C-alpha positions as semicolon CSV with decimal commas, in nm:
position;residue;x (nm);y (nm);z (nm)
1;M;-2,472;0,756;-1,560
2;L;-2,743;0,726;-1,299
3;G;-2,516;0,718;-0,995
4;A;-2,339;1,040;-1,090
5;S;-2,673;1,209;-1,163
6;L;-2,802;1,114;-0,819
7;R;-2,487;1,249;-0,656
8;R;-2,518;1,578;-0,846
9;L;-2,881;1,617;-0,738
10;R;-2,793;1,539;-0,377
11;E;-2,509;1,791;-0,371
12;Q;-2,730;2,058;-0,529
13;R;-2,967;2,019;-0,234
14;G;-2,678;2,035;0,013
15;L;-2,761;1,693;0,159
16;T;-2,513;1,444;0,301
17;R;-2,499;1,077;0,205
18;E;-2,601;0,995;0,560
19;V;-2,925;1,194;0,525
20;A;-2,998;1,037;0,187
21;G;-2,935;0,690;0,327
22;F;-3,166;0,748;0,622
23;H;-3,441;0,859;0,383
24;I;-3,440;0,524;0,199
25;R;-3,372;0,316;0,511
26;A;-3,016;0,243;0,408
27;S;-2,661;0,324;0,516
28;E;-2,435;0,606;0,404
29;S;-2,209;0,346;0,241
30;K;-2,497;0,221;0,026
31;I;-2,556;0,572;-0,107
32;S;-2,184;0,592;-0,184
33;R;-2,196;0,260;-0,371
34;M;-2,506;0,372;-0,563
35;E;-2,340;0,696;-0,669
36;L;-2,035;0,503;-0,788
37;G;-2,249;0,249;-0,972
38;R;-2,118;-0,034;-0,756
39;V;-2,457;-0,170;-0,654
40;G;-2,784;-0,242;-0,830
41;F;-3,061;0,020;-0,827
42;K;-3,412;-0,038;-0,693
43;T;-3,681;0,173;-0,856
44;R;-3,841;0,250;-0,520
45;D;-3,512;0,375;-0,374
46;V;-3,449;0,602;-0,672
47;E;-3,807;0,735;-0,664
48;D;-3,769;0,820;-0,293
49;L;-3,433;0,988;-0,352
50;L;-3,570;1,195;-0,640
51;T;-3,850;1,317;-0,413
52;L;-3,597;1,402;-0,141
53;Y;-3,384;1,588;-0,397
54;G;-3,680;1,795;-0,516
55;V;-3,716;1,636;-0,860
56;H;-4,091;1,666;-0,925
57;D;-4,099;1,727;-1,301
58;D;-4,260;1,420;-1,459
59;A;-4,037;1,418;-1,767
60;E;-3,718;1,448;-1,564
61;R;-3,830;1,176;-1,325
62;R;-3,922;0,943;-1,613
63;G;-3,583;0,998;-1,773
64;L;-3,397;0,917;-1,453
65;L;-3,616;0,615;-1,378
66;E;-3,552;0,486;-1,729
67;M;-3,185;0,501;-1,639
68;V;-3,263;0,253;-1,357
69;R;-3,366;-0,004;-1,616
70;E;-3,062;0,068;-1,828
71;A;-2,827;0,053;-1,529
72;N;-2,967;-0,284;-1,425
73;T;-2,933;-0,428;-1,775
74;P;-2,618;-0,645;-1,778
75;G;-2,339;-0,520;-2,005
76;W;-2,151;-0,748;-2,246
77;W;-1,881;-0,803;-1,984
78;H;-2,120;-0,974;-1,744
79;K;-2,096;-1,292;-1,948
80;F;-1,742;-1,316;-1,810
81;G;-1,878;-1,318;-1,455
82;E;-1,701;-1,640;-1,362
83;V;-1,358;-1,486;-1,417
84;L;-1,437;-1,118;-1,354
85;P;-1,375;-1,007;-0,991
86;N;-1,660;-0,805;-0,841
87;W;-1,428;-0,510;-0,780
88;F;-1,329;-0,504;-1,148
89;V;-1,685;-0,522;-1,287
90;T;-1,732;-0,158;-1,194
91;Y;-1,416;-0,056;-1,376
92;V;-1,509;-0,228;-1,701
93;G;-1,848;-0,054;-1,695
94;L;-1,685;0,284;-1,634
95;E;-1,426;0,220;-1,904
96;E;-1,704;0,136;-2,150
97;A;-1,874;0,470;-2,078
98;A;-1,559;0,687;-2,075
99;S;-1,475;0,931;-2,352
100;V;-1,115;0,985;-2,235
101;I;-0,894;0,729;-2,062
102;R;-0,562;0,847;-1,921
103;T;-0,344;0,580;-1,767
104;Y;0,002;0,541;-1,619
105;E;0,153;0,193;-1,592
106;V;0,480;0,097;-1,428
107;Q;0,469;-0,283;-1,414
108;F;0,315;-0,393;-1,743
109;V;0,193;-0,257;-2,075
110;P;-0,162;-0,124;-2,011
111;G;-0,430;-0,387;-2,066
112;L;-0,592;-0,189;-2,348
113;L;-0,265;-0,204;-2,543
114;Q;-0,160;-0,564;-2,478
115;T;-0,135;-0,832;-2,744
116;A;-0,310;-1,162;-2,676
117;A;0,020;-1,344;-2,613
118;Y;0,146;-1,074;-2,376
119;A;-0,190;-1,064;-2,196
120;R;-0,185;-1,440;-2,154
121;S;0,161;-1,426;-1,994
122;V;0,054;-1,148;-1,755
123;I;-0,265;-1,330;-1,659
124;M;-0,071;-1,652;-1,593
125;L;0,146;-1,458;-1,346
126;G;-0,160;-1,343;-1,156
127;Y;-0,353;-1,671;-1,181
128;P;-0,094;-1,950;-1,186
129;D;-0,353;-2,218;-1,102
130;A;-0,607;-2,113;-1,364
131;S;-0,730;-2,376;-1,608
132;E;-0,672;-2,342;-1,981
133;A;-1,039;-2,251;-2,031
134;E;-1,020;-1,980;-1,762
135;L;-0,703;-1,834;-1,914
136;E;-0,870;-1,814;-2,255
137;Q;-1,174;-1,640;-2,105
138;R;-0,958;-1,380;-1,933
139;V;-0,757;-1,314;-2,248
140;H;-1,076;-1,288;-2,453
141;L;-1,221;-1,037;-2,207
142;R;-0,910;-0,820;-2,236
143;M;-0,915;-0,835;-2,615
144;Q;-1,286;-0,748;-2,624
145;R;-1,226;-0,442;-2,407
146;Q;-0,984;-0,319;-2,674
147;E;-1,240;-0,335;-2,954
148;R;-1,399;-0,006;-2,852
149;L;-1,075;0,177;-2,931
150;T;-1,122;0,106;-3,301
151;R;-1,481;0,232;-3,325
152;K;-1,569;0,574;-3,460
153;D;-1,725;0,667;-3,125
154;G;-1,440;0,511;-2,929
155;P;-1,260;0,688;-2,645
156;R;-0,938;0,886;-2,654
157;L;-0,664;0,682;-2,488
158;W;-0,361;0,861;-2,347
159;A;-0,112;0,617;-2,197
160;V;0,217;0,679;-2,023
161;I;0,426;0,366;-1,976
162;D;0,731;0,350;-1,755
163;E;1,035;0,242;-1,957
164;A;1,096;-0,034;-1,701
165;A;0,772;-0,203;-1,806
166;L;0,892;-0,215;-2,167
167;K;1,225;-0,369;-2,065
168;R;1,070;-0,635;-1,843
169;P;1,079;-0,963;-2,043
170;I;0,721;-1,086;-2,021
171;G;0,649;-1,412;-2,205
172;G;0,985;-1,442;-2,375
173;S;1,158;-1,253;-2,656
174;S;0,909;-1,335;-2,933
175;T;0,616;-1,218;-2,720
176;M;0,798;-0,896;-2,632
177;R;0,891;-0,827;-2,994
178;E;0,529;-0,869;-3,098
179;Q;0,417;-0,644;-2,812
180;L;0,665;-0,369;-2,890
181;Q;0,573;-0,380;-3,259
182;H;0,205;-0,356;-3,162
183;L;0,276;-0,045;-2,954
184;L;0,453;0,113;-3,249
185;E;0,151;0,048;-3,469
186;V;-0,121;0,166;-3,231
187;S;0,074;0,479;-3,140
188;T;-0,002;0,609;-3,490
189;L;-0,380;0,587;-3,441
190;P;-0,548;0,930;-3,413
191;N;-0,725;0,851;-3,084
192;I;-0,422;0,704;-2,907
193;T;-0,136;0,899;-2,752
194;L;0,151;0,688;-2,621
195;Q;0,437;0,826;-2,414
196;V;0,725;0,660;-2,231
197;M;0,859;0,777;-1,896
198;P;1,239;0,733;-1,940
199;L;1,439;0,568;-1,663
200;R;1,685;0,857;-1,668
201;Y;1,437;1,075;-1,480
202;G;1,466;0,861;-1,167
203;M;1,200;0,982;-0,926
204;H;0,894;1,152;-1,074
205;A;0,540;1,265;-0,990
206;A;0,382;0,917;-0,998
207;E;0,621;0,723;-0,775
208;G;0,312;0,594;-0,592
209;G;0,236;0,353;-0,876
210;A;-0,006;0,290;-1,160
211;F;-0,343;0,462;-1,191
212;T;-0,610;0,544;-1,447
213;I;-0,826;0,856;-1,484
214;L;-1,160;0,813;-1,659
215;R;-1,347;1,111;-1,805
216;F;-1,703;1,096;-1,936
217;P;-1,886;1,280;-2,214
218;E;-2,145;1,426;-1,975
219;S;-2,001;1,755;-1,849
220;D;-2,174;1,726;-1,512
221;L;-2,006;1,394;-1,430
222;S;-1,682;1,406;-1,239
223;D;-1,373;1,212;-1,337
224;V;-1,309;0,880;-1,166
225;V;-0,961;0,770;-1,062
226;Y;-0,903;0,395;-1,054
227;V;-0,615;0,255;-0,847
228;E;-0,575;-0,122;-0,857
229;Q;-0,438;-0,313;-0,560
230;L;-0,363;-0,679;-0,490
231;W;-0,688;-0,729;-0,301
232;G;-0,915;-0,504;-0,504
233;A;-0,928;-0,145;-0,621
234;L;-0,999;0,211;-0,514
235;Y;-1,248;0,431;-0,701
236;L;-1,199;0,800;-0,627
237;D;-1,450;1,060;-0,742
238;K;-1,415;1,349;-0,497
239;R;-1,246;1,660;-0,626
240;E;-0,990;1,665;-0,345
241;D;-0,894;1,304;-0,422
242;I;-0,885;1,342;-0,801
243;D;-0,677;1,661;-0,823
244;P;-0,345;1,509;-0,706
245;Y;-0,373;1,240;-0,973
246;L;-0,455;1,495;-1,242
247;T;-0,149;1,696;-1,136
248;A;0,069;1,384;-1,139
249;M;-0,058;1,286;-1,485
250;E;0,010;1,632;-1,627
251;Q;0,363;1,622;-1,487
252;L;0,418;1,273;-1,629
253;C;0,312;1,391;-1,974
254;V;0,552;1,686;-1,956
255;E;0,848;1,470;-1,853
256;S;0,775;1,175;-2,085
257;T;0,871;1,131;-2,449
258;T;0,712;1,310;-2,739
259;P;0,546;1,083;-3,001
260;G;0,872;1,085;-3,198
261;G;1,070;1,000;-2,887
262;T;0,830;0,716;-2,811
263;A;0,886;0,563;-3,154
264;E;1,262;0,598;-3,107
265;I;1,261;0,415;-2,771
266;L;1,033;0,141;-2,903
267;G;1,258;0,098;-3,207
268;E;1,568;0,069;-2,990
269;L;1,401;-0,189;-2,765
270;L;1,289;-0,388;-3,069
271;R;1,647;-0,405;-3,195
272;E;1,767;-0,519;-2,854
273;T;1,499;-0,788;-2,810
């Protein structure tokens, strides 16, 4: 990822984002957006930054400049631009590049594990005035995001779902039965770990709400924490911001069900639905 590479090079030189921004006639916030991949890259800006960061080797420069072209090439998700909020475009791109996705959800089943019927019901809650065509596009986008989980090079997904989300009747009993059965099935896949945070624990380490931690195959790239809000989302990539979420996730995994316990809870909920 080009943005993370630029951040690593800047930090190795001990330069601030403000200094880097001044060098390319831009603001500190633009450097931040570049390093998070939330803005397009101009070849001239990257060339100037590489010079500032002391990257003079021709091969290394060519490799990084080639990443400019790749970064500016629209991903498959850009065809959903009409229904994809700008703040979520970044997340889908990061999710596509991640090798490990760890997520905690308290309100709904995580999007990567939703059935089409369940996803449609959730989307209708968030977009009550959406047309039928728009609803179908949004559901299709969510289903297409899930396809990567079934590929040989797909990511490892580790999801912790609050038991309350599984008891919340979304879309009616038939939709919930299908969703619970789907969770039982995907929980047996080798690259998916599914745990349930039981209600009996009361307060726990993630009382602040849902979040996702994305990890990438490149060892020099930091994790990114994604926290969705009503008006947008936060993307956290500084060590001091990430660590509390990593600690909370580890604690959630300790307190949540084992795989066998997950199957037991899902089975009980299926019988009750």
